[in-house]
Phi, psi and omega in degrees: 000331179293316180297315180297331179279358178073024180286127190279327180221151170256111183278125181238121177272125177249116182236141189250000182079003179240301177296323171234156190283356183235168178252146172223218189288159183232193185296324180297320179297318179297321179294322177295321177300316182298329180284344187243001180205154176262001181288131177300151179269154173237091188269115181258104185271096176265068186221155175284143180047060181299337181300336180272356188238353182300327182292349176293335186254146175230066185289155179299155177306134178091356177290162177260137168236121179252131176240143182280130177303321184293339186250358188257125182283314182238083189298311184300315180296322181293316178298319179297319179297319179298315180295324180295338177274004179082017181251168179267130187263119178241144172256127181262143183231128172292163184307324184267002183267131181285148176273346189297325176298344178290351177309326187273000176231015184300327179291345180256003186255140168257341180189165176237129177259112179263118175284127179258004166223166174284130187291117171187271186256152179287164174089008180280156173283149177295136173288114191302324183294342184291338176297317177293325178296317177300314182298314181293320181294318179297317179295320180299314179297315182296319180295329179274359179087022181242049178293345178283346180283123180288156177234108182259147178233143184216122177130108180052048178276071176282173179300315181294313181290325181299322179296321178291321179295319178296316180298331180281343177127359178288150178225359171232131189232127178270101182287128181275173183297324182291330183273327191247341188242146175214122182056038176080004180235156177296129179276121178301315181295318180297318179295318180296315181295320181292320178297321177297321183293328184258006180250149178281349180221182180299141181230133178244166178287146173303146186303318183296328182279330185285341183290000000 
């Protein structure tokens, strides 16, 4: 159903009970996903010292791996390692973390993941200040000549919030369960509304999904 819905990435949260207070999915789950879909993964590593754990995963070529700046001891080396595995290297930032120190690793970055909630449990309200952070970060990247660096957002990406995030400069959106799912399945209406919110023009469902 994800492929038919035209979903570009499958976002997987990896939590270790230390960097964030709870546990979620692990490397085995990611391997099972790879066996059942051709969609690239978007692995969000909310773990301490992710540089020691990247080898646990063998994501498909072109997948995204995001590591948190706050948890990474050697950020540049870690981003380089991700790229060497054929994946796209993203640096993740908590709501209160500045993007400006990333100036020194921009050549090693494919994207920045801005958390619009504090990473832990689902269902949180968006931190209002993060909209301004997205806007400033996009302008900062463009002014430095890095308009090719993607800006991903994660946290309460509802239809209403997604439109504001897009207007601020985000171009990759992690759709939450409330926006995309109904009774455990992808909601056709929810997907269509979310695509409209993040698109500059009318967006329709892929034909295979609409049937």
